[in-house]
C-alpha positions in Angstrom: -36.6 128.7 124.3 -36.6 125.8 121.9 -33.4 124.7 120.1 -34.0 125.1 116.4 -31.7 122.2 115.7 -34.1 119.9 117.7 -37.2 121.5 116.1 -35.7 120.9 112.6 -35.2 117.2 113.5 -38.7 116.9 114.9 -40.2 118.3 111.7 -38.0 116.0 109.6 -39.3 112.9 111.5 -42.9 114.0 110.9 -42.4 114.9 107.3 -40.3 111.9 106.3 -42.4 109.4 108.1 -39.9 108.1 110.6 -36.4 108.2 112.0 -34.6 106.4 109.2 -35.7 108.7 106.4 -35.3 111.7 108.6 -31.7 110.7 109.3 -31.0 110.4 105.6 -32.5 113.8 104.9 -30.5 115.5 107.6 -27.3 113.5 106.9 -27.3 112.2 110.5 -27.3 108.8 112.1 -30.6 107.3 113.2 -29.3 107.3 116.8 -28.5 111.1 116.5 -32.1 111.7 115.4 -33.5 109.7 118.3 -31.2 111.7 120.6 -32.5 115.0 119.2 -36.1 113.9 119.8 -35.3 112.9 123.4 -33.7 116.2 124.1 -36.7 118.1 122.7 -39.1 116.0 124.8 -37.0 116.9 127.8 -37.3 120.6 126.9 -41.0 120.3 126.5 -41.4 118.1 129.5 -43.9 115.9 127.7 -43.8 113.1 125.1 -44.2 114.3 121.5 -44.6 110.9 119.8 -46.6 107.8 120.8 -44.3 104.8 120.1 -45.6 101.3 119.4 -43.8 98.3 118.1 -44.7 99.1 114.5 -45.4 102.8 114.2 -45.0 106.3 115.5 -47.8 108.8 115.9 -47.9 112.4 117.1 -49.1 112.8 120.7 -51.6 115.5 121.5 -48.7 117.8 122.6 -46.7 116.8 119.6 -49.6 117.8 117.3 -49.7 121.2 119.0 -45.9 121.8 118.8 -45.5 120.8 115.1 -47.3 123.9 113.9 -45.2 126.2 116.1 -42.0 124.3 115.0 -42.8 125.0 111.4 -43.5 128.7 112.0 -40.3 129.1 114.1 -38.1 127.5 111.4 -39.8 129.4 108.6 -39.1 132.7 110.4 -35.6 131.7 111.0 -35.0 130.9 107.3 -36.6 134.2 106.2 -34.5 136.2 108.7 -31.3 134.6 107.5 -32.2 135.2 103.9 -33.0 138.9 104.5 -29.8 139.5 106.5 -27.9 137.8 103.8 -29.2 140.4 101.4 -31.1 138.0 99.1 -27.8 136.5 98.0 -29.2 133.7 95.9 -28.5 134.1 92.2 -29.0 131.9 89.1 -31.6 129.7 87.6 -33.9 127.1 89.0 -35.6 124.7 86.6 -38.7 123.1 88.1 -40.8 120.2 86.7 -44.4 119.9 87.9 -46.6 116.9 87.1 -49.7 118.0 85.1 -52.2 117.0 87.9 -50.0 118.9 90.5 -50.1 122.4 89.0 -52.1 123.8 92.0 -52.6 127.5 92.5 -51.0 127.3 96.0 -47.8 125.8 94.5 -47.5 128.4 91.7 -48.2 131.2 94.3 -45.4 129.8 96.4 -43.0 129.9 93.4 -44.1 133.5 92.7 -43.4 134.4 96.3 -40.0 132.9 96.1 -39.2 134.8 92.9 -40.3 138.0 94.5 -38.2 137.4 97.6 -35.1 136.6 95.5 -35.1 138.7 92.4 -31.7 137.3 91.5 -33.2 133.9 90.7 -34.8 133.1 87.4 -37.4 130.4 87.7 -38.4 128.1 84.8 -41.4 125.8 85.2 -42.2 122.9 83.0 -45.5 120.9 83.3 -45.6 117.3 82.2 -45.8 113.6 83.0 -43.8 112.5 86.1 -41.7 109.9 84.2 -40.7 112.4 81.5 -39.8 115.0 84.1 -37.7 112.6 86.2 -35.9 111.5 83.0 -35.1 115.1 82.3 -33.8 115.6 85.8 -31.5 112.5 85.4 -30.2 114.1 82.2 -29.5 117.4 84.0 -32.3 119.5 82.5 -34.3 120.0 85.7 -33.3 120.8 89.3 -36.6 120.0 91.1 -39.5 117.7 90.2 -42.8 117.6 91.9 -44.9 114.7 91.0 -46.3 111.3 92.0 -45.4 107.7 92.0 -47.2 104.5 92.9 -45.1 102.2 95.0 -41.7 103.2 93.5 -38.5 103.5 95.4 -38.4 106.3 98.0 -36.0 108.5 96.1 -37.6 111.8 97.0 -39.3 113.6 99.8 -42.9 112.4 100.6 -45.3 115.3 100.6 -48.5 113.3 101.1 -50.0 109.9 100.3 -53.6 109.1 99.2 -55.6 106.3 97.6 -55.5 105.8 93.8 -59.1 105.0 92.8 -61.1 103.9 89.8 -63.1 107.0 88.8 -66.4 106.9 87.0 -69.4 109.2 86.4 -71.7 109.3 89.4 -74.7 108.4 87.2 -72.9 105.8 85.1 -74.0 102.2 85.0 -72.3 100.0 87.7 -72.2 97.1 85.2 -68.6 96.8 83.9 -68.2 96.3 80.2 -65.7 93.8 78.8 -63.1 94.7 77.8 -62.9 97.5 80.3 -62.6 100.9 78.5 -59.8 103.0 80.1 -58.7 106.6 79.6 -55.0 107.1 80.6 -52.1 109.5 80.6 -49.4 108.6 78.0 -46.4 106.6 79.1 -44.5 106.9 81.4 -47.2 107.5 84.0 -47.4 105.9 87.4 -51.3 105.8 87.4 -51.3 104.2 84.0 -48.7 101.6 85.0 -50.5 100.8 88.3 -53.9 100.4 86.6 -52.6 98.1 83.8 -50.6 96.0 86.2 -53.5 95.5 88.6 -55.8 94.5 85.8 -53.2 92.1 84.3 -52.7 90.4 87.7 -56.4 89.6 88.0 -56.7 88.6 84.3 -59.3 91.3 83.5 -59.5 92.4 79.9 -59.0 96.1 79.2 -58.7 98.4 76.2 -57.2 101.9 76.2 -59.9 103.9 74.4 -58.4 107.4 75.1 -55.0 108.8 75.9 -54.9 112.3 77.4 -52.2 114.8 78.3 -54.3 116.6 80.8 -56.3 115.9 83.9 -59.2 117.8 82.3 -59.3 115.3 79.4 -59.3 112.4 81.8 -62.1 113.9 83.9 -64.1 114.5 80.7 -63.7 110.9 79.7 -65.0 109.7 83.1 -67.8 112.2 83.4 -69.2 111.3 80.0 -69.2 107.6 80.8 -66.8 107.0 77.9 -64.1 105.3 80.1 -62.9 104.5 83.6 -60.0 106.5 84.8 -57.4 105.8 87.6 -57.2 109.0 89.6 -56.0 110.1 93.1 -59.0 110.3 95.4 -58.5 114.1 95.8 -59.0 114.7 92.1 -62.5 113.2 91.9 -64.5 116.4 92.3 -68.1 117.0 91.4 -69.7 114.3 89.2 -67.1 111.6 89.7 -67.2 108.8 92.3 -64.7 106.0 93.2 -65.9 102.6 92.2 -64.4 99.3 93.4 -67.1 96.8 92.5 -65.6 94.0 90.4 -62.3 95.9 90.0 -58.9 95.1 91.5 -57.5 97.4 94.2 -54.9 100.1 93.2 -51.9 101.2 95.2 -51.6 104.5 97.0 -50.4 107.5 95.0 -47.4 109.1 96.7 -46.8 112.7 95.9 -43.1 113.5 96.1 -40.5 116.2 95.7 -37.4 115.1 93.9 -34.2 117.2 94.2 -31.3 117.0 91.8 -27.8 116.5 93.1 -26.2 119.4 91.2 -26.7 123.1 91.2 -26.8 125.6 94.0 -27.9 123.2 96.8 -28.6 126.0 99.3 -30.8 127.9 97.0 -32.6 124.7 95.8 -33.1 123.6 99.4 -34.8 126.9 100.2 -37.0 126.7 97.2 -37.9 123.1 98.1 -39.0 124.2 101.6 -41.3 126.8 100.0 -42.8 124.1 97.8 -43.3 121.7 100.7 -45.0 124.5 102.8 -47.4 125.2 99.9 -48.4 121.6 99.7 -49.6 121.2 103.3 -53.2 120.2 103.5 -53.4 119.1 99.8 -54.7 115.7 98.9 -57.3 113.4 100.2 -55.1 112.1 103.1 -52.4 114.4 104.3 -49.1 112.7 105.3 -48.7 115.0 108.2 -49.7 113.4 111.5 -50.4 109.9 110.1 -48.8 106.7 111.5 -45.1 106.8 110.8 -43.2 103.5 110.3 -39.7 103.4 111.6 
């Protein structure tokens, strides 16, 4: 029988991308996290991680165990909640970035509300910068959104390329100044696009400001403007173009948790959100090379 403490540490190392961030999440020292992994590998009798000088990767056995570990921990959480008699009470205020309002995420929130009828969920959809500002001011408890190279203040859900999107049938000749369709400030995609163009001295003009992903897609599909988008948001009719354009940083999809409120309840809700996000994005964070 596997020790759930060790399984929890193993999952944290995979989800957080290494030992240091896992230690911070679990409020442990890095040496304690390493010790937990060694003990779990001793229980399994096989290495779970492939260590190199610069990164960590799941071994074949580690990749098999991670799914079981998540299921065991989820069942453990559900059993504890049921035996506690759904003791969570109160209100949870959740901010979701506009391009993050996926059916799976909203279904997970509905499932959490059904499991804990004493909790009142309030969801606000908006721009990540605005949502994080509201969290700082105490108006939100959880924010799910993206950043591009910002400080690692939250929990990484996945990472994927940010690309220049254009219509598949559009001319490959770039006009000058470059017409852009962007989210309003403060937006990580907007900031990354404008900064990359400024660094290479390429002229640009913001010809359209949209509050929705649908509006940005329409601008790109019509050939009216180029749009910086995460690769997973391209969809039918849009392609990524790099010819003559500066590279963009990766988009990092994050979960941010406020310091106040009922931390036990918010942590349980955060885990539901994390579970709903597995497999989303063009490049899932799970199983990728993990820097120490």
